[in-house]
N, C-alpha and C positions, 0 to 999 in steps of 0.2 A: 244928723248922722249921714243921711244921703239927701241929695237934692232931687226929690222925685217929682215928675210931672203930675199934673192934676188928672190926666186921662191916659189910658193905654192908647197905642196907635190905632188909627182907623184900619179897617180891613185893607190888605194890600191891593193895589190895582192889578187887574188881570190883562196885561198887555198882550198876552198870547192868544186870548180868545175874546170874543165880543159878547160874552154872556155874563150877566150879573151873578153875584153869589146867591146861592139858594136861600130860601126863607129860613131853613134850619141853621145855616151858617150865620146868617144875619142875626137871628135870635140868640145864638150862642155868644156872638160878639157883644150883643146888647147886655146879656146877663153878666158876662165877664167885665164889661165896662162899668156896670152898676156896682158890682162888688168892689172893684178898684176905687171908683169915685167915692163911694160911701166910706170906705176904710180911710182914704186920704182925708176926707172931711173930719172924721172922728180924730184922726191922728193930729190934725192941725188945731183942734179945739184946746183951749186952755184948761177946761174942766172935764176932760174925758174920765170916764169911770173904768176901773179895771175890768168889769164885766163886759163893757162895750169893746174893749181891746181884745178880750178873749173871743167874743162873738165874731169879730171881724177876722181874726186869725183863722178861726174855724171856717168862716165863709170862703176865704181864699183857698184853704186847703181842701175843703170838701165840695166846693161849687166851681170856682174858677179854674183851678188846676186840672180837674178831670175834663172840663170842657176844652181846655187848651190841648190836653193829651188826645182827646177825640179828634180835634181839628188836625193834629199832627198825623194821626193814623188814617184820616179820611182821604178819599179822592173825590174830587168834585164830579159833576155830571160829565165833564169832558175827560176825566181821568188824570187831571193835573193835581199835584199835591201843593200844599201851602208852602210858601217860601220859608226855608229854614231860618233865614235871618230874622224874619218877622216873628216866628215862633220863639226863637231864642231871646229876642229882645223882650217880648212879653213875659217869658219865664223869668228873665233877669229882674224885670220890674216887680213881679209878684214876690220873688225871693227877697228883694230889698225891702219891699213893703212889710213882709212878715218880720224881717229882722228889726225894722223900725218899730213895729207894733210891740214886739217882745222887749225891745230896749226901753221903750216908754213904760211898759208894765214894770220892768225891773227898776227903773228910776222911781217909780211909785212904790217901790219896795214890795212888789207883788211878784213873787217868783212862781207861785203856783196857786191856783184857785180850784177848790174842790167843788164839784157840782153834784147835786142830788137831783135826780129826775123823778118827779112824782107824776104818776099817770092815773089821775082819777078819771074814770069813764074813758072817753076816746081822746082826751086832750092831754098834751104833755106840757109841763111847766118846768122851767129851770129856776133854781134858786141857788145863790151862793151859800155855802155852808161854812 
């Protein structure tokens, strides 16, 4: 469907200042990269399971996208905002990734998977119903 790279782009260079990105920004990028990389790996497997696809769609939508939005709204220590081109490129990659994950699920004739969340004690378990 799309020819997606195996990684999201590295954090943009900060040509205007000589300060590295904060630890929080670096950690956010690391989490975003992990979510993307793991989803790409599952997408490229021949034997991926529908539950795996749904898990990774959820990870993109509930973990990576909120971090990307937080980076967009944040100002660094020096008051500089993230470059819009970097943010938009990452958002486009995540959007295409979700479309590919959904298309793969559709090809597997899985259009919807129902989940039951069982919460015995303090642990949550998901199972396909």
